[in-house]
C-alpha positions in Angstrom: -52.3 3.3 -4.4 -51.0 6.6 -5.7 -49.0 7.2 -2.5 -47.6 3.7 -2.7 -46.5 4.3 -6.3 -44.8 7.5 -5.2 -42.9 5.7 -2.5 -41.7 3.2 -5.0 -40.6 5.9 -7.4 -38.7 7.8 -4.7 -37.0 4.7 -3.2 -33.5 4.0 -4.4 -33.8 0.5 -2.9 -36.8 -0.3 -5.2 -35.1 1.4 -8.1 -32.1 -0.8 -7.6 -34.3 -3.9 -7.6 -36.7 -3.1 -10.3 -34.8 -0.9 -12.8 -31.1 -1.6 -12.4 -31.8 -5.2 -11.4 -28.6 -5.4 -9.4 -29.9 -4.8 -5.9 -27.9 -2.7 -3.5 -27.3 -4.3 -0.1 -28.5 -2.7 3.1 -25.1 -1.3 4.0 -25.2 0.5 0.6 -28.9 1.6 0.7 -28.6 3.4 4.0 -25.9 5.9 2.9 -27.4 6.4 -0.6 -30.9 7.0 0.8 -29.5 9.6 3.3 -28.0 11.6 0.3 -31.2 11.2 -1.8 -33.4 12.4 1.1 -31.2 15.5 1.7 -31.6 16.3 -2.0 -35.4 15.7 -2.1 -36.0 17.8 1.0 -33.5 20.6 0.1 -31.5 20.1 3.3 -28.2 20.9 1.7 -26.3 18.5 3.9 -22.8 17.2 3.5 -22.0 13.5 3.8 -18.9 11.3 4.0 -18.9 7.7 2.8 -16.0 5.3 3.7 -16.4 1.7 2.5 -14.0 -1.2 2.8 -12.0 -2.1 -0.3 -14.0 -3.7 -3.1 -17.3 -3.6 -1.2 -19.4 -1.6 -3.7 -18.6 2.0 -3.0 -18.5 3.0 -6.7 -21.5 0.8 -7.5 -23.5 2.7 -4.9 -22.5 6.0 -6.4 -23.2 4.8 -10.0 -26.7 3.6 -9.1 -27.5 6.7 -7.0 -26.5 9.1 -9.8 -28.6 7.1 -12.3 -31.5 7.3 -9.9 -31.1 11.0 -9.5 -30.9 11.6 -13.3 -34.1 9.6 -13.7 -35.9 11.6 -11.0 -34.9 15.0 -12.3 -34.7 14.4 -16.0 -37.4 17.0 -16.7 -35.5 19.8 -14.8 -32.2 21.6 -15.3 -30.5 19.4 -12.7 -26.8 19.4 -12.5 -24.5 17.0 -10.7 -20.7 17.6 -10.5 -18.5 14.5 -9.9 -14.8 15.3 -9.3 -11.8 12.9 -9.1 -8.2 13.9 -8.2 -6.9 13.2 -11.7 -8.3 13.0 -15.2 -7.3 9.3 -15.5 -9.7 8.3 -12.7 -12.7 10.0 -14.4 -13.0 7.1 -16.9 -13.9 4.7 -14.0 -16.8 6.8 -12.9 -18.0 7.5 -16.4 -18.0 3.8 -17.3 -19.9 2.9 -14.2 -22.5 5.5 -14.8 -23.0 4.4 -18.4 -23.3 0.8 -17.4 -26.1 1.6 -15.0 -27.9 4.0 -17.4 -28.1 1.1 -19.8 -31.1 -0.2 -18.0 -34.4 -1.0 -19.7 -36.0 2.3 -18.7 -33.1 4.5 -19.9 -31.5 2.6 -22.7 -31.3 4.7 -25.8 -32.5 7.8 -24.0 -29.4 9.0 -22.2 -26.9 11.2 -23.9 -23.2 12.0 -23.7 -21.1 15.1 -24.4 -17.5 16.1 -24.0 -15.5 19.1 -22.9 -16.4 18.7 -20.1 -17.3 15.0 -20.0 -21.0 14.8 -19.4 -23.7 12.1 -19.3 -27.3 13.0 -19.0 -31.0 12.1 -19.3 -33.4 14.7 -20.6 -32.5 18.0 -19.1 -30.5 16.5 -16.2 -26.8 15.9 -16.4 -23.7 14.7 -14.5 -20.5 16.4 -15.4 -17.1 15.0 -14.5 -14.1 17.1 -13.6 -10.5 16.6 -12.5 -9.3 18.1 -9.2 -5.9 18.7 -10.6 -4.5 22.2 -10.1 -4.2 22.8 -13.8 -7.7 21.4 -14.8 -10.4 23.8 -15.9 -14.0 23.8 -14.5 -15.2 27.4 -14.9 -18.9 28.0 -15.3 -20.0 24.6 -13.9 -22.8 24.4 -11.4 -23.8 21.7 -8.9 -27.4 22.7 -8.2 -28.3 19.1 -7.3 -25.3 17.3 -5.9 -21.5 17.7 -5.6 -19.5 14.4 -5.4 -15.9 14.6 -4.3 -14.5 11.1 -5.0 -11.2 9.8 -3.5 -11.3 12.8 -1.2 -8.1 11.6 0.6 -6.1 12.4 -2.5 -7.7 15.8 -3.3 -6.1 19.1 -2.5 -8.4 20.7 0.1 -7.6 24.2 -1.0 -8.6 23.4 -4.6 -11.8 21.8 -3.6 -12.9 24.6 -1.3 -12.0 27.3 -3.8 -13.1 25.6 -7.1 -15.8 23.1 -6.3 -17.6 24.0 -3.1 -18.9 27.3 -4.5 -20.6 25.4 -7.2 -23.2 24.4 -4.6 -24.0 27.9 -3.6 -27.0 28.8 -5.9 -29.2 26.0 -4.3 -27.2 25.0 -1.2 -26.8 21.7 -2.9 -26.0 18.5 -1.1 -22.4 17.4 -1.0 -20.9 13.9 -0.9 -17.3 13.1 0.0 -16.1 9.6 -0.7 -12.8 8.0 -0.1 -10.4 5.6 1.7 -8.9 6.2 5.1 -5.2 6.8 5.1 -3.8 9.1 7.8 -5.2 11.6 10.3 -3.6 14.4 8.5 -5.4 14.2 5.1 -8.5 15.9 3.7 -10.7 12.9 4.4 -10.0 12.7 8.1 -10.4 16.4 8.5 -13.8 16.2 6.7 -14.8 13.3 9.0 -14.0 15.3 12.2 -15.8 18.4 10.9 -19.0 16.4 10.0 -18.9 14.4 13.2 -19.0 17.7 15.1 -22.1 18.7 13.2 -23.6 15.3 13.9 -23.1 15.9 17.6 -24.9 19.2 17.4 -28.1 18.2 15.6 -28.2 14.3 15.7 -28.3 14.1 11.8 -26.0 11.3 10.6 -23.5 12.5 8.0 -20.6 10.1 8.3 -21.1 6.6 7.1 -18.2 4.3 8.0 -19.0 0.9 6.6 -17.0 -1.9 8.3 -16.0 -5.2 6.8 -18.3 -6.8 9.4 -21.2 -4.8 7.9 -20.3 -6.1 4.5 -19.6 -9.6 5.7 -23.0 -9.9 7.4 -24.6 -9.6 4.0 -21.9 -11.2 1.9 -20.2 -14.3 3.3 -17.8 -14.5 0.5 -16.5 -11.0 1.3 -16.2 -12.0 5.0 -14.1 -15.0 4.0 -11.9 -12.9 1.7 -11.2 -10.3 4.3 -10.4 -13.1 6.9 -7.9 -14.5 4.4 -6.3 -11.1 3.8 -5.9 -10.6 7.5 -4.3 -14.0 7.9 -1.9 -13.4 5.0 -0.8 -9.8 6.0 -1.7 -9.4 9.7 -4.4 -7.3 11.3 -2.1 -4.3 11.8 -0.7 -4.2 8.2 -1.3 -0.7 6.8 -3.3 -2.1 3.9 -5.5 -4.1 6.2 -6.0 -1.2 8.6 -6.8 1.5 6.1 -8.4 -0.2 3.2 -10.5 -2.8 5.0 -11.1 -1.6 8.6 -11.1 2.2 7.9 -8.4 2.9 10.5 -5.8 5.6 9.9 -2.1 4.9 10.2 0.2 7.1 12.2 3.0 8.0 9.8 4.6 10.1 12.6 5.3 6.9 14.5 7.5 5.5 11.8 7.1 2.3 9.8 8.4 0.2 12.6 6.9 1.4 15.9 7.8 -0.4 19.1 5.0 -2.9 18.8 6.2 -4.0 15.4 9.9 -4.0 16.4 9.0 -6.4 19.3 7.4 -8.8 16.8 10.8 -8.9 15.1 12.8 -9.8 18.2 13.5 -13.5 18.3 14.8 -15.6 21.2 17.2 -17.8 19.2 21.0 -17.3 19.4 23.2 -16.0 16.7 25.1 -18.7 14.9 28.7 -18.9 13.7 28.0 -21.5 11.0 25.3 -23.8 9.5 23.7 -26.5 11.5 23.1 -29.9 10.0 19.8 -30.3 8.1 18.8 -26.6 8.3 18.0 -24.4 5.3 19.6 -21.0 4.9 19.1 -18.1 2.4 21.3 -15.0 1.9 20.1 -11.5 1.5 22.4 -8.9 0.2 22.1 -5.1 0.1 24.9 -3.6 -1.9 26.6 -0.3 -0.8 29.1 1.9 -2.6 32.8 1.4 -3.0 35.4 3.9 -1.9 38.4 4.8 -4.1 40.7 4.9 -1.0 39.8 1.2 -0.3 42.3 0.2 -3.0 45.0 0.8 -0.3 45.3 -1.3 2.8 46.5 1.7 4.8 44.4 4.6 3.5 41.5 6.0 5.4 38.2 5.8 3.6 37.4 9.0 1.7 33.7 8.7 2.4 33.3 7.3 5.9 29.6 7.9 5.7 29.1 5.6 2.8 26.4 2.9 3.2 27.5 -0.6 4.0 27.1 -3.7 2.0 25.2 -6.1 4.2 24.7 -9.8 4.0 21.9 -11.2 6.2 21.6 -14.9 6.6 18.2 -16.4 7.5 17.3 -19.8 8.6 14.1 -21.0 6.9 11.8 -22.9 9.2 8.8 -24.8 7.9 5.8 -26.1 9.8 5.4 -23.3 12.4 2.9 -21.3 10.3 0.3 -22.4 7.8 0.8 -19.1 6.0 4.4 -19.8 4.9 7.9 -20.3 6.2 9.3 -18.6 9.3 12.6 -16.7 8.7 15.1 -16.4 11.5 18.1 -14.2 11.1 21.1 -16.2 12.4 24.0 -14.0 11.2 24.8 -10.7 9.6 27.9 -9.3 8.0 28.6 -5.7 6.9 31.4 -4.2 4.9 32.0 -0.5 4.3 33.6 0.7 1.1 35.6 -2.3 -0.1 36.2 -2.3 -3.8 33.7 -4.6 -5.5 36.1 -6.7 -7.6 39.6 -5.4 -6.8 41.5 -7.2 -4.1 44.4 -5.7 -2.1 47.0 -7.3 0.1 45.1 -8.3 3.3 41.8 -7.1 1.8 39.9 -9.4 -0.6 37.4 -7.9 -3.0 33.8 -7.5 -1.8 32.7 -10.1 -4.4 35.2 -12.7 -3.1 34.1 -12.1 0.5 30.4 -12.5 -0.4 31.1 -15.8 -2.3 33.1 -17.1 0.7 30.4 -16.3 3.2 27.5 -17.6 1.1 29.4 -20.9 0.6 30.3 -21.0 4.3 26.6 -20.9 5.2 25.7 -23.3 2.4 22.8 -21.1 1.4 20.3 -22.7 -0.9 19.5 -19.4 -2.6 20.3 -15.7 -2.3 18.6 -12.5 -3.2 20.9 -9.6 -4.1 20.3 -5.9 -4.6 20.3 -5.3 -8.4 19.9 -1.5 -8.1 22.7 0.7 -9.5 26.1 -0.6 -8.4 24.5 -3.8 -7.2 24.0 -5.0 -10.8 27.6 -5.9 -11.3 27.8 -7.9 -8.0 24.5 -9.6 -8.7 25.5 -10.7 -12.2 28.9 -11.9 -10.9 27.2 -13.9 -8.2 24.8 -15.5 -10.6 27.7 -16.6 -12.7 29.9 -17.8 -9.9 27.5 -19.5 -7.5 26.1 -23.0 -8.0 23.1 -21.9 -5.9 20.2 -19.8 -7.3 20.8 -16.1 -7.1 17.9 -13.6 -7.7 18.4 -10.0 -8.4 16.0 -7.4 -6.9 15.8 -3.9 -8.3 14.5 -1.4 -5.6 14.0 1.3 -8.2 12.0 -0.7 -10.8 8.2 -0.7 -11.0 7.5 0.3 -7.5 9.9 -2.4 -6.3 10.7 -0.8 -3.0 7.1 0.0 -2.2 6.0 -3.6 -2.9 8.9 -5.0 -0.9 8.0 -2.8 2.0 4.4 -4.0 2.0 5.5 -7.6 1.6 8.0 -7.3 4.4 5.4 -5.8 6.7 3.2 -8.8 6.0 5.9 -11.2 6.9 6.6 -9.3 10.2 2.9 -8.9 11.1 2.2 -12.6 10.7 5.1 -13.4 13.1 7.3 -14.9 10.5 10.4 -12.7 10.8 12.7 -13.0 13.8 16.0 -11.5 14.5 18.5 -13.3 16.7 18.4 -12.4 20.4 20.1 -9.2 21.5 19.6 -6.0 23.5 19.7 -2.3 22.8 22.2 -2.2 25.8 24.7 -3.9 23.5 25.5 -0.5 21.9 26.9 -0.6 18.3 26.3 -4.4 18.0 24.8 -5.7 14.8 21.5 -6.2 16.7 21.6 -2.6 17.9 22.3 -1.3 14.4 19.4 -3.2 12.9 16.8 -2.1 15.4 18.1 1.5 15.4 17.6 1.6 11.7 14.1 0.2 12.1 13.3 2.8 14.7 14.5 5.6 12.4 12.7 4.4 9.3 9.9 6.8 8.3 7.3 6.5 5.7 4.6 8.3 3.8 1.7 7.3 1.5 1.8 8.7 -2.0 -1.4 10.4 -3.1 -3.5 8.9 -5.9 -2.1 5.3 -5.8 -2.9 2.3 -3.6 -0.6 1.5 -0.7 0.9 -1.4 -2.7 2.5 1.1 -5.0 2.4 4.2 -2.8 4.4 3.2 0.3 7.5 5.3 0.4 9.8 4.3 3.2 13.4 5.2 4.1 15.8 6.2 6.8 16.4 9.9 6.1 20.0 10.8 5.2 20.0 13.3 8.0 19.1 10.7 10.7 21.5 10.5 13.6 21.7 8.8 17.0 23.7 9.9 20.0 25.4 7.1 21.8 25.9 6.7 25.6 29.4 8.2 25.1 28.0 11.3 23.5 29.0 10.5 20.0 26.7 11.4 17.1 26.4 8.6 14.6 24.7 8.6 11.2 21.9 6.0 10.9 22.0 4.0 7.7 19.5 1.6 6.2 21.7 -1.2 4.9 20.8 -3.8 7.6 17.1 -3.0 7.3 17.1 -3.2 3.5 19.1 -6.4 3.5 16.7 -8.0 6.0 13.6 -6.8 4.1 14.8 -8.8 1.0 13.4 -11.8 2.9 10.0 -10.7 1.6 11.2 -11.4 -1.9 12.3 -14.9 -0.9 8.8 -15.3 0.6 7.2 -14.1 -2.6 9.3 -16.4 -4.7 8.4 -19.4 -2.5 4.6 -18.6 -2.6 4.6 -18.1 -6.4 6.4 -21.4 -7.0 9.6 -19.8 -8.4 11.7 -21.0 -5.5 11.3 -24.3 -3.7 13.6 -24.6 -0.7 15.0 -28.0 0.4 18.0 -28.8 2.6 21.1 -28.9 0.5 19.7 -26.9 -2.4 16.7 -25.4 -4.1 14.4 -26.4 -6.9 15.9 -23.6 -8.9 19.3 -25.3 -8.7 17.8 -28.5 -9.9 16.2 -26.8 -12.9 19.5 -25.1 -13.7 21.5 -28.4 -13.5 18.9 -30.0 -15.8 19.3 -27.2 -18.4 23.1 -27.5 -18.2 22.8 -31.2 -18.8 20.8 -30.5 -21.9 23.4 -28.1 -23.3 
């Protein structure tokens, strides 16, 4: 009986059931129990946990820390829990407080600040930021060190500041995070611990898959299946945050596999076809002072182009949403936005003419910087609905990049037929820009807000004639605005029908009222 009671007391699974009364699932119990056993048996092991998004990683940590504080509340036990930034600490503190509010510990646990600490009896868990300017002198992790969101930590700071905190007792260490790339701290930790696993057979790396979670939670399985359907299995968010697969930033945002998904078989069109729906996508470039003369050379020949991409909207081919087929593209370099010259209409007049030629039912126009004037003028002049999109506002470009990848990965973006052998053609320019588009993932933020993508200003390509040409991003950015159309359609802000859009209908109704 006594041995049985001890087994219950030392079991985090039973603790989760009986005390927390929010039972951990088996895929959570296994990793947590491995850490607990390393602590109880003074093994001083290091572990890495990688869980799919929203599958209970922080819940597992919160319950495990609560369990350890209860077990060691009569000793001078110290746990150190570090996050990359001070702002993230509140998440861990709140989770721990919630779990310490159980019937066994309610009213008995205590809190202190500077540093932030929560404890029970003599045992405590202190929270620290891994920021380079944060202070953590004098702290000791004689029981456990937890490095949370390890992919966003500075490895040098962790090894210099936090790892030595384990030294007095050779305390167990736990690294927890989300897979991003093969070049970050998490992945290096994974490789190091896997090497140790191969040497002694002791599991240290726990990579929980969405299948593991789905086997115990059918609702999670259904959710992940829906996310895969909406974004595509190879979308960076799906790969890293759900399937624990790193992305290769060195391969660029549009590797060959992704570019091939974008290559359609339909021909380029010269004008609209009866009964079809078209939208216009406009990326606005700069204007050149020399463009006021019909005979002067452009002063800045490297200036980005203004590009209009026309897409045909095809319904019924996908249950996820419309398919967008690029049927034409037009690019202009340097023309004055509103000033016409003999033989050279203003950029604004040319855009209006081309949008009307195609009979677009709606347009999305770059509203960043110089694009604001063009967008406002188009909204005023066009009878069709025109939406502005600000690349620089509230992670706008990052969100657009993620949404565009989702459209591409689900097979819903197709460029008209062409070949790289057609050097300097519009098709060639677009796919050359895609090939040269790099990206990186910002630290400390989810990919939805941390995807930074661009064609570097220094990017160049050498043609078959030996000429070196700068690679721009105008055609790529223009095409990517199709993702904003897709968002507007899905959120009910734009309803596309042949001959117009629901937005036009609403505007006409409002004008009638006035």
